[in-house]
N, C-alpha and C positions, 0 to 999 in steps of 0.2 A: 526716642519714643515714636511709635507708629502713629500716622495721622488717620488710620482707619477707625471707623466706629465699631463698637463691640455690642453685639446683641446675643442674648441667651434664649434658646428655645428648649422648652421641656416638651418632649413628645412621649406621651404615656400610652402604651398599648396594653392589650389584654394578657400578654405574656412577659413583657419587659418595659422598662422606661429608659429614656436616654436624655441627657442634657448635651446639646450641641451649641458650640460657640460659633457665631457667624461674624466675620469681619468684612465690613463693607467699605471699599475704597472710593466710592462714588460712581463706579462703573460695574464692578464685579463683586460677587459674594463668595467668600471662601469659608468652608465648613471644617470644623474640628470636633470630633466626638470627645467630650470632656469627661463624661461619666455615664456608665451603664449599670443598671440594677434590675433585679428580677421583680416581676409582678405576677400575680395570679390569684385565683380564688382561694379562700380559706374556708374549709368545711367545719362547721360546729353544729353538732346535734341535728344533722340532716339538713342544715341550711348553708347556703353559700354567701360569703361576704367578701368585700374588698378591705384590705388592711390600709385604710386611709392614713393612719398615723405613720406607718412605715413609708408610704409614698412622700408624705410631708417631710419626714426626716431626710430622705434622699434628696429632695429639692433643696433643703437648707444646706446640705453637705455640698451640693454642686455650686451653689452661690458662694459658699465659703472657699471653694477651690479657686474660683475666679479672683477672689480677694487675695488669697495666698500667693497667687501668681502675679499680682500687681496689675490685673486687668480690670479697669473701671467699666462698668456696664452702662451703656446708654439706654437700654431697656431690656425687658424680658417678657416672655409670654408662655402660656401653657395651652397645649391641646391634648385631648383625650378621646377615647371612644364615646359614643353617645348614649343616651337614654337613662343611665344609672344616676342615682341621686342620694343625697343625705338629708335627713330631717334634723333641724335644730330647734331648740327650745327658746323661750322668751329671752333668756340671757345669752342666746346664740351658742349654747352648749350642744354638743353632738348627742342626740338621743339614742342612736343605734348606728353601728357600723353600716355603711352602704351595702345594700344587697347586690349580688352579682346578677347580671341579666339572665344567666342560665339557672337561677334558683327556681325550684319547682313550684313556688307559690302562684305563678301565673298559669299553671296547667288548667285548662278549661275556662279561663277567665274571659277570653275574647268572646265566647258565645254568650256568657252572662251579660257582658256589656252590650252586645248586639240586641239582646232582648229588651234593653232599655233605650238604646239609640241605634237605629239601623246602620248597618255597615256603609251603605251608600251615603247616608247623611254625614257620617264621620269623615268620609273621604271628601265630600263636598266642602265641608268646613275646614279641613286641615290639609288636604292634598297629600297626605303621608301614606306610604304603603303599610300594609297590615302585617305586623310581626308581634307575636305574643310578648316579646321582650320590651316593646315600647313603653315609655313611662306611663302613658294613660292606663295600661293594663296593670302595670306594677303598682300604681297608686290605688287603683280600684281593689287590687288584691290586698294591699296593706290596710285599706279601710275595713275589709271583711275580717282579716286575720288579726289585726292589732288596732282596734278602734280607739283604745285609750292612748296609744302611742301617737296616732294621727291627731287626736284631739289636743295633745300636749304640744304638737308641733307649731312653731311660729314662722318657720321659714324652710322652704325646700331649695336646696342648691345642688346643681349638677356637679359632677366630679371636678371639672376645672374650676367651677365657681367656688366650691368648698376650699380647694387648695389656695385659690386667690384670696378668699376671705381670711384664711389663716395667715397669709402673708401681709395683707394690707388692712384688714378690718372692714373692707367694703363688701357688702353682701348683695351684689347685683349679678345678673346673668348676661350672656352675649347671644346674639341672634342665631348664629348657626347651631350652637349646641342646644338652645331652647327649641329650635325647630324640629329636632329629632324626637321630641316628646309625644307628638301627635296631639298636642293640646294648644298649639299656637296657630293663629290665623296667618296664612302666608300672604294675605292681601294687606291686612292692617299691621301685621307684626306684633299684635297684642294677644294676650291670653284669651282663649274663647271661653269666657265665663258662663255663657249660656250652655255650652256643651258640658262643662264641669258641673253646673247646677243640675242638669238632667241626670247625672250620675252620682249626685250628692257628694261631690268631691270639693274640698275647700280651696277656692281660688285665693283666699286671703293669705295663704302661705307662699304663694308664688312670687318670685323676685321681679324687680323692675328689669326689663330687657333693654340692653344697650346695643347700638349698632356695632358691627364688626369694625375693629380698628380704632376704638376709642380708649381713652385712659381709664383704667380701673382705679389706680391710686399708687402712691409711692409705697415702698416697703415701710411697714410700721416701725416705730422707734425701737420696740423690743427686738424685732427681727434684725434691723439694721445694726443694732448694738452687738448682736450675736454673730452675724455673718459678714458685717461690713456692708458696703454699697449703699450708704445713706443717701436717700433721695432718689435712688434708682426707680424708675416708673415701671409698673406692671401694666402691660397693654392687654386689653381685650382683643387678642388676636383672633383669627378664625379658630375658635376653641374646639370645634369638632374636627377630628383629624382629617376626615375626607375633605372638608371645606378648605383646610390648609393645603392639602395635596392638590386640589383643583387650581388654587391660586398659582401653583408652580408649573402648571401645564403650559408648555411654550407654544400654544396655538396662535395662529394668526387668521384674521378674517372671521367668517361665521359658518364655515362648512366643515368644522372639525368636531370630533367627539373624543371622549377619553375612556380609558380603562384604568382605574386605580387598582393595581394588581398585587394581591397579597393572599392571605388566608381566604379572604373573600375577594371577589372581583366586583368593583363598582363601575357600572356601564352607564354613561350618560352624556349630556350636553349642558352647556351653560346658556341660560335664558335671562331676559330682562324681567319677565313676569311669570307667575305660575301658570301651568297648563293642567287644568282640572276638568277632565271629561269622563264620560262613561267608559270610553275606550281605554283611557289611562287607568281607571279603576280595574277593569277586566285584566289588563296587562300587569297590574300591581306596580306601576311606576310611581315614584315619589317626588315631591316638590320640597326640597330642603333648602334652607337659606345659605347663600354664599357671600363672599366679600363684595364690597362696593354695591350692595343692594341687589345682587344677582340671585337667581334661583338655580339650583342644581337639580335638573330634571333627570332622574336616574333610577336605576334598579340594582339592588343587591343580588348577585347570583353567586353560586359556589365558585371558589377560586382554587388556589393551590393547596387547600386543606386536604383534598383527597391524596395528593402526592405526598404531603407532609406526613399523613398517617401511614402511608405505605413505607416511607423512609423509616419511621419509628419501628414498624414491624420488621423490616429487613435488617435494621441495625441490631435488634434483639436476637435475630436468627443468625447473625454473622454474615449476611449476604451484602452485596454492594448496595450502598445507601446514600453515597455522596453525589451531589450534582455532577461533579467532574467525571464520575463513573457512569451515572445513569443517562446523561444526555447523549453521549456518543453511542451508547448501546441502543437508545431509543431512536436515534437518527438512522441507525442501520436496520431497525426492525421493519417488518412489512407495513406498508402504508394502508391506513383505513381498514385494517383487518377486523378490529373489534372496537365497538363504540358503546358508551353507556350514557344514560341521562344523568347529568351531574346533580340534578335536583332530587334524585331518588332518595326517599326518606332513610333507607338503610345506610346511606353514606353520611348521615348527619352526626352520628355519635362516634366517639373514639373506638378503636378496635382493630381487628385484623382486616384492613382495607383491601389488600390484594385478594383475599379469599372472597370478600363481598363482591369485588369487581368481577372475579371469575364466575361467581354464581349468577350475577346479572347477565353476563354474556351467555352462559350456558342456558339460562331460561329463555333467552331470545334466539337461541339456535345459532349463535355466533361462535367462532373459534375462541377458546379460552386462552387469554394471554398467560404465559407461564413464567417466563424469565422477568427479572426486574426491568430490563430494557423494554420488553413487550408491554408490560403493565404501564410503564411510564409513557410509552407512545399512546396507548389507549387513553390514558388520563388527559394528556395534552391535546390530542386530536378531539376528544370529547369536549374539552373546554373551548377549543377554537370553534367548534360547531355551535356551542352554546352562544358564543359571541356573535356568530353569523346570524343566528335566529333572533337574538335580542336587538341587533342593529337594524334588521329588517323591520321589526316592530317599531323601533324608535323612529326610523325614517317616516314610517306611516303616521305616527302620532304627531310629529312636529311638522310634517308636510314639506320637507325640503331634504335634499340629498346630503349625505355625509361623505366627504371625499377623502378625509385623512383621519386616521385613528392614532391618538397619542396614548402610549402606555407608560404610566409612571408607577413608582413604588418598587418594591423588591422584585416583583415579577418582570420588570423591564430588563432585568439582568439574565433572563432565560431566553437565549437566542433561538432555540428551537420553538418554543411557544410563540415568540414574536413572529417567526416566519410562518408558522402554521396559521396564526391569526390573520396575517396578510393573505395567505393562500385561500383560507376558508371564506373570508369576507370580500375578497377581491378589491381590497383597498390598501394603499401603502400604510405601513405602521412606522411611527417615529417613537423610538424607545428612549426614555430618560426624562427627567432625572430619577434615579433610584431613591434618593432622599427627598422626595417631593414634599412629604408632610412637614419635615423640619424646615425645608427651604421656604415653603409657603408660610409657615409660622413666622419666620424671620422677615419675610417680605412684607407681611401686614404690619409688623412693627415699623419698618421703614416708611410705609404708607402713612401710618398714624403720626409719624414725626415729620411729614412733609418731604422726605427724601425722594419720593416719587409721588405722582399725582393720579395715575390711572393703572388699571390692571395691565394694559398694553405695555406701559413702561416697566412694570414689575416683570412681565414675561420676557421683555427684552433683556433684563438683567440675567434671567435664567439662561437664555440662549448664549449670552456672553460668558457665563460662569461654568457651564457644564458641557460635557461632550454628549452629543446625541447620535443615535444610529438609526438609519432608515432601512426598512425592509420592503422590497417591492413584491407585489403578488405574482406568483408563478402560475402558469396555465395548468390546471389540473381538473379535467372534466368530472372526475369521480366525486368531487365535493358536491356537485349538483344533486347527486342521488344519495349521498352518505347520510344525510340527516334522517331520511325515512328508515334507515337501518338501525338507528340508535336503539339500544335496549330500553324498553319502556319501564317507568317506575312501577314497582309492584303495588 
């Protein structure tokens, strides 16, 4: 029998969910993907929902797989995307399936909220960047659309909280996931009841907020009887997926920043306290909670979504669409020939992305990228220039230099993007781990059980457990002028 400790991480994303088994031998952490399952929006009568029951069933199935394999769990934890929530009644029954953050009920809601509470005041109170999908606007929309439903609600639980409640019977929340709501004070860690009162939103339904890395509770008797693992504790890990990913960034000292690279790119630094200024508001940077009482000062910018949509279009046309085909072709394509603003609204929705990119280049008087390799080069160089711009803003806001960029998540496996990022920013890039979110989830479970005491110790475990690759910036004077040539949003 192995002497390793066994931890289970549920990492639920907007397109799929995974259960990863982590084995910790006291020095290194080894990962095994135990179970993978689809996730996505369910459209019903013009509304978008999450199928929470299906997610819960997959979680139960994965725990049962551990039992069937004779693997006793020392703990488990759940991380998900932010902002979305469920409403429960007085008997803690689910009143409605959780709405998807892309549901249209929030269209135009931000402006109505600003008529009640000015934008600057909301930022001063919460430190959170403005996106229509934030819980604050979803809840305001729910109050207008379904007042009876909201009146019947006795508890609001975010997605990881809901799944944890069904597993343990404990209806609390965790700091990192609660902070995405734009309803939590980053200074006190408490709900901003005055802000909610100004918007006539019921603070009474909000759950108690627990620090990251605390015990939620053991699996309930009913669940333990069904799937085994009696007494296995569920930990309030860093329940927001980006918070978990940042835990696994193997940075040292205080002069590094990170990009959590996937469909979106999360560009930021780790701080001991929130940074809430007029300049931060203008730049739309956010102060989200992290592990060990830290603040993740960051900005969400477009990521590999543009390339993913291109790949879908090319696959449907029978054109080259796999990374192993696209990256060599992109590497051979002309450098900095065509560039687009990745925040252009036309790129936000699914569709024929190569055609939209060509249109944006044509309108800007730039050569239109034609082949998949040329379009891929355009996308990756445009992303690298986006990072260049945002890191310049970030350095100005925090008042200190950033000397190293750590890229984690799926995008860390894209060597061309990593090299272009180093070239564009003029800083070395350290790539890895790709499984940062799951690793961070597992690491916080270790922290909760005293297997490590600090974030530095957790990050040392990452450095011992995974292979990292370093990319040095190459001299390329054209990057200095390239940003001014980017096609402007229409």
